[in-house]
Kinemage of the C-alpha trace (Angstrom):
@kinemage 1
@onewidth
@group {chain A} dominant
@subgroup {mainchain}
@vectorlist {calphas} color= white
{ca met a 1} P -113.563 -68.991 43.880
{ca lys a 2} L -111.441 -71.060 46.445
{ca gly a 3} L -112.119 -73.172 49.485
{ca ala a 4} L -110.889 -72.030 53.110
{ca val a 5} L -110.756 -73.547 56.507
{ca phe a 6} L -112.723 -71.915 59.157
{ca leu a 7} L -111.564 -72.590 62.755
{ca asp a 8} L -113.219 -72.125 66.041
{ca arg a 9} L -110.905 -70.456 68.463
{ca asp a 10} L -111.710 -71.749 72.049
{ca gly a 11} L -110.774 -75.577 72.027
{ca val a 12} L -109.100 -75.665 68.522
{ca ile a 13} L -106.809 -72.531 68.529
{ca asn a 14} L -106.498 -71.984 72.218
{ca arg a 15} L -107.309 -74.118 75.130
{ca val a 16} L -110.773 -73.788 76.990
{ca val a 17} L -111.063 -72.593 80.595
{ca phe a 18} L -112.894 -74.621 82.885
{ca arg a 19} L -115.261 -72.549 85.086
{ca asp a 20} L -117.598 -74.714 87.467
{ca gly a 21} L -116.639 -77.627 85.371
{ca lys a 22} L -117.718 -76.142 82.090
{ca pro a 23} L -115.576 -75.304 79.116
{ca gly a 24} L -115.364 -71.627 78.615
{ca ser a 25} L -113.416 -68.748 76.832
{ca pro a 26} L -110.531 -67.025 78.419
{ca arg a 27} L -111.432 -63.767 80.046
{ca ser a 28} L -107.789 -62.490 80.177
{ca leu a 29} L -104.564 -62.772 78.427
{ca glu a 30} L -103.181 -64.516 81.390
{ca glu a 31} L -105.888 -67.272 80.783
{ca phe a 32} L -105.187 -67.458 76.858
{ca glu a 33} L -102.781 -70.302 75.922
{ca phe a 34} L -102.379 -71.920 72.394
{ca glu a 35} L -103.266 -75.511 71.819
{ca ser a 36} L -100.364 -77.749 71.442
{ca gly a 37} L -99.659 -78.276 67.913
{ca val a 38} L -101.689 -75.636 66.433
{ca glu a 39} L -99.019 -73.374 64.979
{ca ser a 40} L -97.356 -76.102 62.890
{ca ala a 41} L -100.683 -77.690 61.808
{ca leu a 42} L -102.115 -74.047 60.478
{ca thr a 43} L -98.672 -73.383 58.919
{ca ala a 44} L -98.949 -76.769 56.932
{ca leu a 45} L -102.546 -75.743 55.692
{ca his a 46} L -101.475 -72.347 54.717
{ca arg a 47} L -98.362 -73.937 52.848
{ca arg a 48} L -100.778 -75.973 50.915
{ca ser a 49} L -102.665 -72.560 49.828
{ca trp a 50} L -105.753 -72.771 52.264
{ca gln a 51} L -107.036 -69.471 53.224
{ca leu a 52} L -107.473 -69.599 57.065
{ca tyr a 53} L -110.181 -67.870 58.974
{ca val a 54} L -110.887 -68.021 62.808
{ca val a 55} L -114.805 -67.702 63.657
{ca thr a 56} L -115.606 -67.656 67.165
{ca asn a 57} L -118.508 -67.217 69.620
{ca gln a 58} L -117.745 -64.705 72.403
{ca pro a 59} L -120.825 -64.434 74.322
{ca asp a 60} L -118.661 -63.087 77.398
{ca leu a 61} L -118.544 -60.059 75.378
{ca ala a 62} L -122.280 -59.314 75.645
{ca arg a 63} L -122.533 -60.585 79.277
{ca gly a 64} L -120.001 -58.243 80.363
{ca leu a 65} L -117.636 -61.001 81.386
{ca leu a 66} L -115.043 -59.902 78.680
{ca asp a 67} L -114.048 -56.397 77.841
{ca gln a 68} L -113.358 -55.422 74.283
{ca glu a 69} L -109.801 -54.508 74.911
{ca thr a 70} L -109.051 -57.825 76.109
{ca ser a 71} L -110.873 -59.505 73.259
{ca glu a 72} L -108.982 -57.245 70.851
{ca ala a 73} L -105.485 -58.223 72.464
{ca ile a 74} L -106.266 -61.990 72.139
{ca thr a 75} L -107.119 -61.508 68.421
{ca arg a 76} L -103.779 -59.618 67.800
{ca arg a 77} L -101.943 -62.450 69.495
{ca val a 78} L -103.730 -65.038 67.222
{ca leu a 79} L -103.092 -62.758 64.081
{ca glu a 80} L -99.342 -62.431 65.158
{ca arg a 81} L -98.593 -66.062 65.828
{ca leu a 82} L -100.684 -68.071 63.296
{ca pro a 83} L -101.162 -67.672 59.440
{ca val a 84} L -104.719 -66.852 59.686
{ca arg a 85} L -106.293 -64.123 57.189
{ca arg a 86} L -108.904 -62.834 59.555
{ca val a 87} L -110.612 -63.475 62.968
{ca leu a 88} L -114.260 -62.956 62.867
{ca ile a 89} L -116.174 -62.701 66.222
{ca cys a 90} L -119.692 -62.865 67.115
{ca gly a 91} L -119.870 -61.003 70.416
{ca his a 92} L -123.667 -61.775 70.906
{ca asp a 93} L -125.587 -64.198 73.238
{ca asp a 94} L -128.342 -66.316 72.457
{ca arg a 95} L -131.176 -64.039 73.349
{ca asp a 96} L -129.695 -61.634 70.888
{ca glu a 97} L -131.165 -64.037 68.015
{ca cys a 98} L -128.210 -62.621 65.591
{ca asp a 99} L -127.399 -64.352 62.214
{ca cys a 100} L -123.770 -64.575 63.239
{ca arg a 101} L -123.841 -66.704 66.371
{ca lys a 102} L -122.972 -70.334 65.518
{ca pro a 103} L -124.679 -72.935 64.772
{ca lys a 104} L -125.997 -69.836 62.380
{ca pro a 105} L -123.733 -69.658 59.367
{ca gly a 106} L -123.727 -65.839 59.344
{ca leu a 107} L -119.680 -65.542 59.943
{ca leu a 108} L -119.187 -68.039 57.218
{ca leu a 109} L -121.439 -66.303 54.753
{ca arg a 110} L -119.842 -63.121 55.520
{ca val a 111} L -116.424 -64.339 54.504
{ca lys a 112} L -117.891 -66.199 51.168
{ca glu a 113} L -119.398 -62.578 50.183
{ca glu a 114} L -116.177 -60.311 51.081
{ca asp a 115} L -113.495 -62.612 50.087
{ca gly a 116} L -115.223 -64.868 47.231
{ca ile a 117} L -114.703 -68.129 49.215
{ca asp a 118} L -116.367 -71.374 47.897
{ca leu a 119} L -118.140 -72.780 50.911
{ca gly a 120} L -118.804 -76.212 49.199
{ca ser a 121} L -114.858 -76.596 48.966
{ca ser a 122} L -114.461 -75.451 52.430
{ca trp a 123} L -113.884 -76.972 55.977
{ca met a 124} L -114.805 -76.245 59.468
{ca ile a 125} L -112.613 -77.422 62.470
{ca gly a 126} L -114.208 -76.991 65.876
{ca asp a 127} L -114.958 -78.694 69.277
{ca ser a 128} L -118.777 -78.113 69.530
{ca ala a 129} L -122.073 -79.122 67.831
{ca arg a 130} L -122.555 -75.407 67.262
{ca asp a 131} L -119.493 -75.359 64.907
{ca ala a 132} L -120.598 -78.507 63.084
{ca gly a 133} L -124.009 -76.765 62.665
{ca ala a 134} L -122.720 -73.558 61.251
{ca ala a 135} L -120.470 -75.662 58.766
{ca arg a 136} L -123.766 -77.845 57.678
{ca ser a 137} L -125.751 -74.689 57.146
{ca ala a 138} L -123.151 -73.180 55.100
{ca gly a 139} L -122.325 -76.072 53.005
{ca cys a 140} L -118.765 -76.846 54.325
{ca met a 141} L -117.473 -80.206 55.760
{ca ser a 142} L -117.192 -80.328 59.368
{ca ile a 143} L -114.471 -81.745 61.681
{ca ile a 144} L -114.945 -81.985 65.443
{ca ile a 145} L -111.574 -82.183 67.665
{ca ser a 146} L -112.683 -84.744 70.251
{ca arg a 147} L -112.601 -83.443 73.858
{ca his a 148} L -114.153 -85.016 77.018
{ca tyr a 149} L -116.823 -82.312 76.968
{ca asn a 150} L -117.937 -83.032 73.286
{ca leu a 151} L -118.398 -86.785 72.923
{ca asp a 152} L -122.117 -86.306 71.775
{ca ser a 153} L -121.196 -83.610 69.146
{ca lys a 154} L -121.850 -84.823 65.694
{ca ala a 155} L -119.940 -83.888 62.430
{ca asp a 156} L -118.671 -85.064 59.247
{ca phe a 157} L -115.542 -86.271 60.771
{ca arg a 158} L -114.042 -86.572 64.449
{ca val a 159} L -110.304 -86.455 65.046
{ca ala a 160} L -108.098 -86.537 67.969
{ca thr a 161} L -105.834 -83.503 67.307
{ca ile a 162} L -105.891 -80.511 64.901
{ca gly a 163} L -102.821 -82.197 63.300
{ca asp a 164} L -105.073 -85.128 62.475
{ca ala a 165} L -107.710 -82.685 61.156
{ca val a 166} L -105.088 -81.200 58.852
{ca glu a 167} L -104.057 -84.595 57.524
{ca leu a 168} L -107.850 -85.197 56.590
{ca ile a 169} L -108.071 -82.116 54.868
{ca gly a 170} L -104.908 -82.900 52.954
{ca asn a 171} L -105.788 -86.312 52.103
{ca ser a 172} L -109.289 -85.322 50.934
{ca ala a 173} L -107.674 -82.399 48.673
{ca met a 174} L -105.629 -85.229 46.938
{ca glu a 175} L -108.490 -87.223 45.895
């Protein structure tokens, strides 16, 4: 079994969209904008033989604020531009009490079962306590990319950029 790098989407792969002062997901292709440096950072991880997976909560699907067609178009854009193996989406809201909505580890466990990933050798890069919680529950190391909206989120590591996260993973793999 091999390790993987799991990545949250909004706030890691792409910029969050602020509505009423709160970070949220893009609801249209026009709102979807890749984070600076994400392409080169993920290409570097991929060249080091890491399997890359995007695992994302998208409750706007359940809330009727994001349609399936737009969600699929955003996923296609991610898959076309970045060296990720798969994009896994939880389209539920908290009230659904599913096992795939982070901080529950369902999406990571699904990858473990379907792709034979060793979660103990894996990492989760996110921008929220939910991401770190999913990593912890699955037995992965967690990295939070610092943002002004997540200063109270706890993880194994906190970095300034996706590039710093990649460097941290690369340095730990050499030890």
